[in-house]
C-alpha positions in Angstrom: 10.4 47.8 -14.1 11.2 44.2 -14.8 13.8 43.8 -17.6 13.3 41.6 -20.6 16.4 39.7 -19.6 14.9 39.0 -16.2 11.6 37.9 -17.7 13.5 35.5 -20.0 15.5 34.1 -17.2 12.4 33.5 -15.1 10.8 31.8 -18.1 13.8 29.6 -18.5 13.8 28.6 -14.8 10.1 27.7 -15.0 10.7 25.6 -18.1 13.6 23.9 -16.3 11.4 23.1 -13.3 8.7 21.6 -15.6 11.2 19.5 -17.3 12.3 17.9 -14.0 11.2 14.3 -13.2 7.8 14.3 -11.4 9.5 13.1 -8.2 11.7 16.2 -8.2 8.7 18.5 -8.4 7.4 17.4 -4.9 3.8 16.4 -4.3 2.2 16.8 -0.9 1.1 13.6 0.9 -2.5 15.0 0.9 -2.4 15.4 -2.9 -0.9 11.9 -3.2 -3.7 10.4 -1.2 -6.3 12.3 -3.2 -4.7 10.8 -6.4 -4.5 7.3 -4.9 -8.3 7.0 -4.4 -9.2 3.3 -5.0 -6.5 0.7 -5.0 -5.9 -3.1 -5.0 -3.1 -5.2 -3.6 -1.3 -7.3 -6.2 1.2 -10.0 -7.0 2.6 -10.8 -3.6 2.2 -14.5 -4.2 2.6 -14.6 -8.0 5.1 -17.0 -9.6 6.4 -14.2 -11.7 9.0 -13.2 -9.1 10.8 -16.6 -9.5 10.0 -17.2 -13.1 8.3 -14.5 -15.2 7.3 -17.2 -17.8 5.0 -18.7 -15.2 3.3 -15.5 -14.2 -0.4 -15.5 -13.5 -0.6 -11.7 -13.6 0.2 -10.5 -17.1 2.1 -7.2 -17.0 1.2 -6.2 -20.5 -2.6 -6.2 -19.9 -3.7 -6.7 -16.3 -2.6 -3.2 -15.2 -4.8 -1.8 -18.0 -7.6 -4.0 -16.8 -7.2 -2.7 -13.3 -7.3 0.9 -14.5 -10.3 0.4 -16.8 -12.0 -1.5 -13.9 -12.1 1.7 -11.8 -8.9 1.5 -9.7 -6.3 4.2 -9.4 -3.6 2.5 -7.4 -1.8 -0.8 -7.0 -0.1 -1.8 -3.8 2.7 -4.1 -4.9 3.4 -6.7 -2.2 7.2 -7.4 -2.2 8.7 -10.3 -0.4 12.2 -9.3 -1.3 14.2 -11.0 1.5 14.1 -14.4 -0.4 15.7 -12.6 -3.4 18.8 -11.3 -1.5 22.2 -12.8 -1.2 24.2 -13.2 2.0 25.4 -9.6 1.7 21.8 -8.3 1.3 22.1 -7.6 -2.4 18.9 -8.0 -4.4 18.9 -10.4 -7.3 19.4 -8.5 -10.6 16.7 -10.6 -12.3 14.2 -9.9 -9.5 15.0 -6.2 -9.8 14.5 -6.3 -13.6 11.0 -7.8 -13.0 10.3 -5.1 -10.5 11.3 -2.5 -13.1 8.9 -3.9 -15.5 6.1 -3.9 -12.9 6.7 -0.2 -12.1 7.0 0.7 -15.8 3.8 -1.0 -16.9 1.8 0.2 -13.8 2.8 3.8 -14.5 2.0 3.5 -18.2 -1.5 2.5 -17.1 -1.6 5.7 -15.1 -1.8 4.0 -11.8 -0.1 5.1 -8.6 2.4 2.4 -7.5 3.0 1.6 -3.9 6.2 -0.5 -3.3 5.3 -2.4 -0.1 8.0 -4.4 1.6 5.9 -7.3 2.8 8.3 -9.5 4.8 6.5 -8.8 8.1 6.5 -12.5 9.1 10.3 -12.6 9.1 10.5 -9.3 11.0 8.0 -10.2 13.7 9.8 -13.4 14.6 13.4 -12.2 14.4 13.9 -8.4 14.4 17.7 -8.7 14.7 17.8 -10.7 11.4 15.2 -8.5 9.7 16.7 -5.0 10.4 19.9 -5.3 8.2 17.8 -6.9 5.4 15.1 -4.2 5.5 17.7 -1.5 5.6 19.6 -3.0 2.7 16.3 -3.3 0.7 15.4 0.4 1.2 18.9 1.6 0.4 18.9 -0.2 -2.9 15.3 0.5 -3.8 15.4 4.1 -2.8 18.5 4.7 -4.9 17.2 2.7 -7.9 13.9 4.8 -8.0 15.3 8.1 -6.9 14.3 9.8 -10.2 11.1 7.8 -10.6 7.9 9.9 -11.0 6.0 10.9 -7.9 3.5 8.2 -8.7 5.9 5.8 -7.1 5.4 5.6 -3.3 7.4 3.7 -0.7 5.9 1.7 2.2 8.5 0.8 4.8 7.0 -2.5 6.0 3.7 -4.2 6.0 2.1 -4.9 9.4 4.9 -4.6 12.0 3.9 -6.8 14.9 4.8 -9.1 17.8 8.5 -8.7 18.8 8.8 -5.7 16.5 6.1 -3.7 18.2 8.3 -2.0 20.9 11.1 -1.3 18.3 9.0 0.1 15.5 9.2 3.8 16.3 13.0 3.7 16.4 13.1 1.6 13.2 10.9 4.2 11.4 13.5 6.9 12.1 16.3 4.7 10.9 14.5 3.5 7.7 13.4 7.0 6.8 17.0 8.2 7.1 18.0 5.5 4.6 15.2 6.6 2.2 15.7 10.3 2.6 19.4 10.1 1.7 18.3 9.7 -2.0 14.5 10.6 -1.9 14.2 13.7 0.4 10.6 14.5 -0.7 9.1 11.3 -1.9 6.0 10.3 0.0 6.5 7.3 2.3 3.8 5.2 3.9 4.1 4.1 7.5 1.7 2.2 9.7 1.2 1.6 13.5 2.3 -1.6 15.2 0.1 -4.7 15.9 -0.5 -5.5 12.2 -1.2 -1.8 11.4 -4.0 -1.7 13.9 -5.9 1.6 14.1 -6.2 0.9 17.8 -2.4 1.5 18.0 -2.2 4.8 16.2 -1.6 6.6 19.4 1.6 4.5 19.8 3.0 5.6 16.4 5.5 8.4 16.8 6.6 9.9 13.5 9.3 12.5 13.0 7.5 15.7 13.1 9.8 17.4 10.7 9.1 14.9 7.9 6.0 16.2 6.2 6.0 13.6 3.4 4.5 10.8 5.3 1.2 9.0 4.7 -0.2 6.9 7.6 -1.8 3.5 6.8 -3.9 1.1 8.8 -5.5 -2.2 8.0 -9.1 -3.2 8.8 -10.4 -6.7 9.2 -13.0 -6.2 11.9 -14.8 -8.2 13.0 -12.1 -10.9 12.6 -14.5 -13.9 13.2 -16.4 -12.7 10.1 -13.6 -11.6 7.8 -11.4 -14.6 8.4 -13.9 -17.4 8.9 -12.4 -20.6 7.5 -8.9 -19.1 7.1 -6.4 -21.9 7.6 -3.6 -19.5 8.6 -5.6 -18.2 11.6 -5.1 -19.9 14.9 -7.6 -21.1 15.9 -9.4 -21.2 12.5 -12.6 -19.1 12.9 -15.7 -21.3 12.1 -17.6 -20.7 8.9 -21.2 -19.6 8.6 -20.8 -16.1 10.2 -22.9 -13.4 8.6 -22.6 -9.6 8.8 -24.7 -6.6 8.1 -26.7 -5.4 11.2 -27.3 -1.7 11.8 -24.9 -1.9 14.7 -22.2 -3.6 12.5 -22.4 -0.8 9.9 -22.2 1.8 12.6 -19.1 0.2 14.1 -17.2 0.8 10.9 -18.0 4.5 10.9 -17.1 4.8 14.6 -13.8 3.1 14.1 -13.0 5.3 11.1 -14.0 8.4 13.2 -11.2 7.3 15.6 -8.7 7.3 12.7 -9.8 10.7 11.5 -9.5 12.2 14.9 -5.9 11.0 15.2 -5.0 12.0 11.7 -6.3 15.6 12.2 -4.5 16.0 15.4 -1.2 14.8 13.8 -1.8 16.4 10.4 -1.3 13.2 8.4 -3.4 11.9 5.5 -4.5 8.3 5.6 -4.5 5.2 3.4 -6.6 2.2 4.3 -4.0 -0.3 3.0 -5.9 -3.6 3.4 -9.4 -4.8 4.0 -11.7 -7.6 2.8 -13.6 -10.7 3.8 -12.3 -14.1 3.1 -13.9 -16.2 0.3 -15.5 -18.8 2.7 -17.9 -16.3 4.2 -21.6 -15.9 3.0 -21.4 -14.0 -0.3 -24.2 -11.6 0.5 -22.5 -10.6 3.8 -19.1 -10.3 2.0 -20.7 -7.9 -0.6 -22.3 -5.8 2.1 -19.2 -5.6 4.2 -16.9 -4.8 1.3 -19.2 -2.1 0.1 -19.6 -0.6 3.6 -15.9 -0.4 4.3 -15.1 1.1 0.9 -17.8 3.8 1.1 -17.0 4.6 4.7 -13.3 5.0 3.9 -14.2 7.4 1.1 -16.6 9.4 3.3 -13.8 9.7 5.8 -11.3 11.0 3.2 -9.1 7.9 3.1 -7.6 6.3 0.0 -8.0 2.6 0.1 -6.5 -0.7 -1.3 -8.5 -3.9 -1.3 -6.9 -7.2 -0.4 -6.5 -8.5 -3.1 -6.5 -9.0 -6.9 -5.6 -12.7 -7.0 -4.8 -15.6 -4.7 -7.5 -15.2 -2.0 -10.2 -12.6 -1.1 -10.0 -12.3 -4.9 -11.6 -9.4 -6.9 -10.3 -10.9 -10.2 -10.7 -14.4 -11.5 -7.5 -15.2 -13.3 -8.7 -18.5 -14.8 -11.9 -16.9 -16.2 -9.9 -13.7 -17.0 -12.8 -11.6 -15.6 -13.7 -9.6 -12.6 -15.2 -11.4 -9.6 -18.3 -9.3 -10.3 -20.0 -9.3 -6.8 -16.8 -8.1 -5.1 -15.7 -5.7 -7.9 -19.1 -4.1 -8.1 -19.2 -3.7 -4.3 -15.8 -1.9 -4.4 -16.4 0.3 -7.4 -19.6 2.3 -7.1 -21.2 3.3 -10.3 
């Protein structure tokens, strides 16, 4: 027979557990992905990081706009290296801005992915990148160690080029840095070659760490999604359409490949970026955007569109309104 004292003690323990911060209660990566659902990349190129007074993205209202617009997650693109001193310490003003971003996004009931986005530095000079990336995660992990479980870490956007053969070892080292203060927070990791699904087989994750979400980015076919993009070399010519039966089937086939790998490895999946650049034919862009989003959902992936503002836009900052054709393609009614 269970004594009244024991019942009271068990009740007190349960109450204490419920009172813990959400991060301390541990959420599985599968449940995290289910909660992420539909997301959008934000503020990687916004002036607010240097001068909040010049921000395009308004923290006090655009997170609410995103939530009401049908999204569940924001992937915050952080180019933090430019805000570090020579010892790798993050600028206090930059950190204060990040705190506000996290606070307002959580208040809008959005999952917040903190994505370290200095991939261009890392692909060119891994030796210079590694200490900065390690310092970043040591500071960020400690700063947000008691944050709700709606805050998720992404180790590095699109590892590529010189970093490709080093990436698996780096993942182990970076996870050790994060796990020192966040043993059960879910962390996002992607394969090399710009998070290509074709390189998933090369991604070797620590088997004992069961709080990992695997991401990949999808911009296939590149001549369509990046037509007219000045940063591509050579610049793909404009006027390329998309939408044949074979092209639709290609998406499903590619995503079937991702699912097969994910099931074999026991890892849930985030499609962290996709989209078609603004210079493509709008009808094709609508069809492509809708096809990728719906296929991702059918395959059980959470997804995050690239991006809210800047280019590939789903929101028109000047008009202060959704870019309706792209928004409606993303958010099925």
